[in-house]
N, CA and C atoms as an extended XYZ file, in Angstrom:
306
Properties=species:S:1:pos:R:3:atomname:S:1:resname:S:1:resid:I:1 pbc="F F F"
N       262.553      158.537      103.825 N   MET     1
C       261.424      157.679      104.154 CA  MET     1
C       260.336      157.866      103.098 C   MET     1
N       259.861      156.764      102.504 N   PRO     2
C       258.779      156.881      101.516 CA  PRO     2
C       257.497      157.411      102.169 C   PRO     2
N       256.756      158.188      101.413 N   ARG     3
C       255.473      158.644      101.941 CA  ARG     3
C       254.440      157.542      101.728 C   ARG     3
N       253.523      157.449      102.635 N   LEU     4
C       252.493      156.420      102.614 CA  LEU     4
C       251.297      156.912      101.820 C   LEU     4
N       250.817      156.061      100.917 N   ARG     5
C       249.568      156.362      100.224 CA  ARG     5
C       248.793      155.070      100.009 C   ARG     5
N       247.486      155.223       99.891 N   TYR     6
C       246.572      154.096       99.704 CA  TYR     6
C       245.878      154.237       98.356 C   TYR     6
N       245.760      153.134       97.624 N   THR     7
C       244.955      153.156       96.413 CA  THR     7
C       243.486      153.204       96.829 C   THR     7
N       242.619      153.530       95.872 N   ALA     8
C       241.181      153.527       96.150 CA  ALA     8
C       240.724      152.128       96.568 C   ALA     8
N       241.300      151.094       95.938 N   ALA     9
C       240.943      149.713       96.292 CA  ALA     9
C       241.307      149.409       97.744 C   ALA     9
N       242.484      149.849       98.192 N   ALA    10
C       242.907      149.616       99.578 CA  ALA    10
C       241.997      150.362      100.544 C   ALA    10
N       241.627      151.586      100.208 N   GLN    11
C       240.703      152.341      101.066 CA  GLN    11
C       239.360      151.631      101.166 C   GLN    11
N       238.873      151.105      100.022 N   ASP    12
C       237.620      150.335      100.032 CA  ASP    12
C       237.769      149.075      100.882 C   ASP    12
N       238.908      148.391      100.769 N   ASN    13
C       239.143      147.185      101.569 CA  ASN    13
C       239.083      147.493      103.053 C   ASN    13
N       239.716      148.576      103.472 N   ILE    14
C       239.733      148.945      104.895 CA  ILE    14
C       238.325      149.304      105.366 C   ILE    14
N       237.563      149.982      104.535 N   LEU    15
C       236.169      150.288      104.883 CA  LEU    15
C       235.354      148.999      105.014 C   LEU    15
N       235.560      148.060      104.094 N   ASP    16
C       234.862      146.764      104.174 CA  ASP    16
C       235.236      146.020      105.454 C   ASP    16
N       236.491      146.081      105.839 N   ILE    17
C       236.937      145.442      107.086 CA  ILE    17
C       236.256      146.103      108.282 C   ILE    17
N       236.173      147.415      108.263 N   LEU    18
C       235.498      148.161      109.333 CA  LEU    18
C       234.042      147.719      109.461 C   LEU    18
N       233.350      147.640      108.329 N   VAL    19
C       231.938      147.234      108.337 CA  VAL    19
C       231.805      145.793      108.824 C   VAL    19
N       232.667      144.904      108.340 N   PHE    20
C       232.607      143.503      108.730 CA  PHE    20
C       232.832      143.329      110.229 C   PHE    20
N       233.863      143.951      110.752 N   ILE    21
C       234.167      143.800      112.182 CA  ILE    21
C       233.068      144.438      113.033 C   ILE    21
N       232.542      145.558      112.597 N   THR    22
C       231.432      146.185      113.319 CA  THR    22
C       230.254      145.221      113.394 C   THR    22
N       229.929      144.610      112.262 N   HIS    23
C       228.802      143.669      112.208 CA  HIS    23
C       229.063      142.429      113.072 C   HIS    23
N       230.259      141.866      112.957 N   GLN    24
C       230.579      140.640      113.697 CA  GLN    24
C       230.700      140.869      115.199 C   GLN    24
N       231.279      141.995      115.583 N   SER    25
C       231.517      142.250      117.007 CA  SER    25
C       230.374      143.005      117.665 C   SER    25
N       229.571      143.681      116.836 N   GLY    26
C       228.515      144.519      117.385 CA  GLY    26
C       229.047      145.825      117.960 C   GLY    26
N       230.301      146.142      117.656 N   SER    27
C       230.922      147.330      118.226 CA  SER    27
C       231.737      148.083      117.173 C   SER    27
N       231.289      149.290      116.878 N   GLN    28
C       232.065      150.110      115.954 CA  GLN    28
C       233.393      150.524      116.584 C   GLN    28
N       233.401      150.658      117.902 N   LYS    29
C       234.638      151.022      118.597 CA  LYS    29
C       235.717      149.965      118.377 C   LYS    29
N       235.344      148.700      118.474 N   VAL    30
C       236.289      147.598      118.243 CA  VAL    30
C       236.800      147.643      116.803 C   VAL    30
N       235.896      147.869      115.867 N   ALA    31
C       236.266      147.918      114.456 CA  ALA    31
C       237.190      149.097      114.158 C   ALA    31
N       236.891      150.251      114.725 N   LEU    32
C       237.749      151.424      114.523 CA  LEU    32
C       239.124      151.212      115.135 C   LEU    32
N       239.170      150.546      116.275 N   GLN    33
C       240.453      150.252      116.911 CA  GLN    33
C       241.290      149.341      116.009 C   GLN    33
N       240.661      148.298      115.461 N   PHE    34
C       241.400      147.369      114.600 CA  PHE    34
C       241.885      148.054      113.329 C   PHE    34
N       241.011      148.783      112.653 N   THR    35
C       241.429      149.440      111.414 CA  THR    35
C       242.479      150.521      111.690 C   THR    35
N       242.431      151.124      112.848 N   GLY    36
C       243.484      152.064      113.244 CA  GLY    36
C       244.820      151.360      113.399 C   GLY    36
N       244.804      150.175      114.009 N   GLN    37
C       246.035      149.385      114.153 CA  GLN    37
C       246.559      148.935      112.786 C   GLN    37
N       245.652      148.601      111.899 N   LEU    38
C       246.024      148.199      110.554 CA  LEU    38
C       246.698      149.351      109.812 C   LEU    38
N       246.117      150.533      109.901 N   ARG    39
C       246.721      151.718      109.273 CA  ARG    39
C       248.078      152.052      109.913 C   ARG    39
N       248.194      151.850      111.216 N   GLN    40
C       249.459      152.110      111.890 CA  GLN    40
C       250.535      151.132      111.412 C   GLN    40
N       250.152      149.881      111.191 N   LYS    41
C       251.102      148.895      110.668 CA  LYS    41
C       251.588      149.330      109.287 C   LYS    41
N       250.699      149.848      108.446 N   CYS    42
C       251.098      150.348      107.125 CA  CYS    42
C       252.082      151.505      107.278 C   CYS    42
N       251.800      152.412      108.193 N   ALA    43
C       252.700      153.547      108.436 CA  ALA    43
C       254.053      153.058      108.938 C   ALA    43
N       254.061      152.073      109.811 N   ASN    44
C       255.315      151.518      110.326 CA  ASN    44
C       256.136      150.868      109.215 C   ASN    44
N       255.467      150.126      108.339 N   LEU    45
C       256.165      149.494      107.218 CA  LEU    45
C       256.769      150.550      106.297 C   LEU    45
N       256.020      151.604      106.053 N   ALA    46
C       256.505      152.682      105.179 CA  ALA    46
C       257.717      153.380      105.781 C   ALA    46
N       257.786      153.441      107.099 N   ALA    47
C       258.858      154.169      107.783 CA  ALA    47
C       260.157      153.373      107.888 C   ALA    47
N       260.092      152.076      107.695 N   LEU    48
C       261.285      151.238      107.836 CA  LEU    48
C       262.210      151.395      106.631 C   LEU    48
N       263.517      151.355      106.857 N   PRO    49
C       264.451      151.459      105.739 CA  PRO    49
C       264.448      150.183      104.899 C   PRO    49
N       264.773      150.314      103.644 N   GLY    50
C       264.836      149.144      102.772 CA  GLY    50
C       263.461      148.696      102.345 C   GLY    50
N       263.415      147.520      101.771 N   GLN    51
C       262.144      146.969      101.317 CA  GLN    51
C       261.711      145.853      102.252 C   GLN    51
N       260.519      145.967      102.743 N   MET    52
C       259.968      145.004      103.677 CA  MET    52
C       259.011      144.067      102.947 C   MET    52
N       258.626      143.028      103.634 N   GLY    53
C       257.605      142.123      103.118 CA  GLY    53
C       258.140      141.093      102.146 C   GLY    53
N       257.247      140.219      101.785 N   ARG    54
C       257.572      139.110      100.885 CA  ARG    54
C       257.257      139.519       99.446 C   ARG    54
N       258.202      139.343       98.523 N   PRO    55
C       257.901      139.634       97.114 CA  PRO    55
C       256.789      138.705       96.607 C   PRO    55
N       255.863      139.257       95.819 N   ARG    56
C       254.769      138.462       95.256 CA  ARG    56
C       254.716      138.612       93.742 C   ARG    56
N       255.862      138.375       93.108 N   SER    57
C       255.973      138.555       91.657 CA  SER    57
C       255.053      137.619       90.875 C   SER    57
N       254.618      136.523       91.488 N   GLU    58
C       253.687      135.627       90.795 CA  GLU    58
C       252.301      136.269       90.648 C   GLU    58
N       252.029      137.284       91.471 N   LEU    59
C       250.747      137.995       91.392 CA  LEU    59
C       250.862      139.291       90.598 C   LEU    59
N       251.987      139.977       90.812 N   ARG    60
C       252.251      141.239       90.123 CA  ARG    60
C       253.731      141.554       90.327 C   ARG    60
N       254.414      141.960       89.273 N   ASP    61
C       255.868      142.121       89.308 CA  ASP    61
C       256.395      142.950       90.469 C   ASP    61
N       255.753      144.052       90.772 N   ASP    62
C       256.290      144.995       91.759 CA  ASP    62
C       255.657      144.873       93.142 C   ASP    62
N       254.865      143.843       93.348 N   MET    63
C       254.088      143.745       94.582 CA  MET    63
C       254.799      142.921       95.656 C   MET    63
N       254.558      143.331       96.904 N   ARG    64
C       255.059      142.630       98.092 CA  ARG    64
C       253.870      142.503       99.048 C   ARG    64
N       254.025      141.659      100.081 N   ASN    65
C       252.950      141.602      101.080 CA  ASN    65
C       253.511      141.404      102.481 C   ASN    65
N       252.647      141.665      103.439 N   PHE    66
C       252.986      141.522      104.847 CA  PHE    66
C       251.705      141.122      105.575 C   PHE    66
N       251.774      140.068      106.376 N   ALA    67
C       250.598      139.599      107.124 CA  ALA    67
C       250.409      140.426      108.384 C   ALA    67
N       249.139      140.681      108.701 N   PHE    68
C       248.799      141.412      109.919 CA  PHE    68
C       247.479      140.901      110.462 C   PHE    68
N       247.531      140.149      111.560 N   ARG    69
C       246.367      139.713      112.329 CA  ARG    69
C       245.221      139.174      111.464 C   ARG    69
N       245.515      138.209      110.630 N   GLY    70
C       244.487      137.561      109.815 CA  GLY    70
C       244.238      138.228      108.472 C   GLY    70
N       244.900      139.321      108.220 N   TYR    71
C       244.772      140.036      106.946 CA  TYR    71
C       246.142      140.119      106.289 C   TYR    71
N       246.147      140.396      104.998 N   VAL    72
C       247.396      140.536      104.262 CA  VAL    72
C       247.402      141.906      103.598 C   VAL    72
N       248.455      142.651      103.870 N   ILE    73
C       248.634      143.977      103.284 CA  ILE    73
C       249.477      143.789      102.027 C   ILE    73
N       248.933      144.163      100.868 N   PHE    74
C       249.657      144.105       99.602 CA  PHE    74
C       250.102      145.522       99.270 C   PHE    74
N       251.375      145.674       98.930 N   PHE    75
C       251.913      147.015       98.693 CA  PHE    75
C       253.027      146.966       97.673 C   PHE    75
N       253.460      148.166       97.267 N   ARG    76
C       254.625      148.286       96.400 CA  ARG    76
C       255.365      149.570       96.727 C   ARG    76
N       256.616      149.567       96.365 N   TYR    77
C       257.428      150.774       96.462 CA  TYR    77
C       257.434      151.397       95.070 C   TYR    77
N       256.981      152.624       94.972 N   ILE    78
C       256.928      153.292       93.673 CA  ILE    78
C       257.392      154.728       93.844 C   ILE    78
N       258.419      155.075       93.093 N   ASP    79
C       259.029      156.401       93.202 CA  ASP    79
C       259.367      156.674       94.662 C   ASP    79
N       258.792      157.716       95.244 N   ASP    80
C       259.078      158.065       96.641 CA  ASP    80
C       257.944      157.651       97.575 C   ASP    80
N       257.170      156.643       97.164 N   ALA    81
C       255.988      156.267       97.954 CA  ALA    81
C       255.978      154.783       98.322 C   ALA    81
N       255.353      154.516       99.447 N   PHE    82
C       254.992      153.177       99.880 CA  PHE    82
C       253.491      153.116       99.622 C   PHE    82
N       253.084      152.394       98.597 N   GLU    83
C       251.690      152.401       98.166 CA  GLU    83
C       250.993      151.104       98.568 C   GLU    83
N       249.961      151.237       99.397 N   VAL    84
C       249.161      150.088       99.802 CA  VAL    84
C       248.144      149.834       98.687 C   VAL    84
N       248.212      148.634       98.107 N   LEU    85
C       247.363      148.285       96.967 CA  LEU    85
C       246.051      147.659       97.391 C   LEU    85
N       246.113      146.731       98.322 N   ASN    86
C       244.941      146.024       98.837 CA  ASN    86
C       245.227      145.549      100.244 C   ASN    86
N       244.162      145.347      101.004 N   VAL    87
C       244.232      144.694      102.304 CA  VAL    87
C       243.140      143.633      102.279 C   VAL    87
N       243.559      142.367      102.258 N   LEU    88
C       242.620      141.269      102.068 CA  LEU    88
C       242.679      140.277      103.223 C   LEU    88
N       241.561      139.639      103.468 N   GLU    89
C       241.481      138.601      104.487 CA  GLU    89
C       242.414      137.470      104.063 C   GLU    89
N       243.140      136.923      105.010 N   GLY    90
C       244.209      135.976      104.739 CA  GLY    90
C       243.825      134.673      104.087 C   GLY    90
N       242.562      134.286      104.124 N   HIS    91
C       242.139      133.012      103.541 CA  HIS    91
C       241.642      133.151      102.102 C   HIS    91
N       241.689      134.359      101.563 N   ARG    92
C       241.216      134.585      100.194 CA  ARG    92
C       242.123      133.895       99.181 C   ARG    92
N       241.587      133.637       98.016 N   ASP    93
C       242.366      133.109       96.893 CA  ASP    93
C       242.982      134.311       96.184 C   ASP    93
N       244.233      134.614       96.500 N   PHE    94
C       244.888      135.809       95.975 CA  PHE    94
C       245.100      135.718       94.463 C   PHE    94
N       245.413      134.526       93.952 N   ASP    95
C       245.579      134.386       92.501 CA  ASP    95
C       244.311      134.811       91.780 C   ASP    95
N       243.179      134.341       92.242 N   THR    96
C       241.897      134.701       91.627 CA  THR    96
C       241.642      136.192       91.753 C   THR    96
N       241.895      136.751       92.907 N   HIS    97
C       241.648      138.178       93.124 CA  HIS    97
C       242.484      139.047       92.187 C   HIS    97
N       243.767      138.776       92.105 N   PHE    98
C       244.652      139.627       91.316 CA  PHE    98
C       244.625      139.340       89.822 C   PHE    98
N       244.045      138.222       89.435 N   ASN    99
C       243.900      137.934       88.009 CA  ASN    99
C       242.531      138.318       87.486 C   ASN    99
N       241.768      139.053       88.297 N   GLY   100
C       240.480      139.610       87.854 CA  GLY   100
C       239.378      138.613       87.671 C   GLY   100
N       239.470      137.478       88.322 N   GLU   101
C       238.449      136.441       88.160 CA  GLU   101
C       237.348      136.540       89.198 C   GLU   101
N       237.443      137.503       90.109 N   GLU   102
C       236.408      137.641       91.146 CA  GLU   102
C       235.298      138.526       90.660 C   GLU   102
């Protein structure tokens, strides 16, 4: 089973999601619950055999993604790790984000 790791960008994304949901819902508890579920989904994906998710070679050769409750988890399999690269809101322009135009 690949070990799960998060890039600094993915950690920042999850923190931004926490802040956003806290602000929108008025409840840090709700936000912590959601980000906990998001992290659990990443752990579940890492634990599954084989390669999961949709290949996203148009964005980056080794990248895949998986949708989760309005967000998209971008990840790759590298060596013995399942590496979460970014977690972005599903309506974002991913081409712009990954081509450094943001």
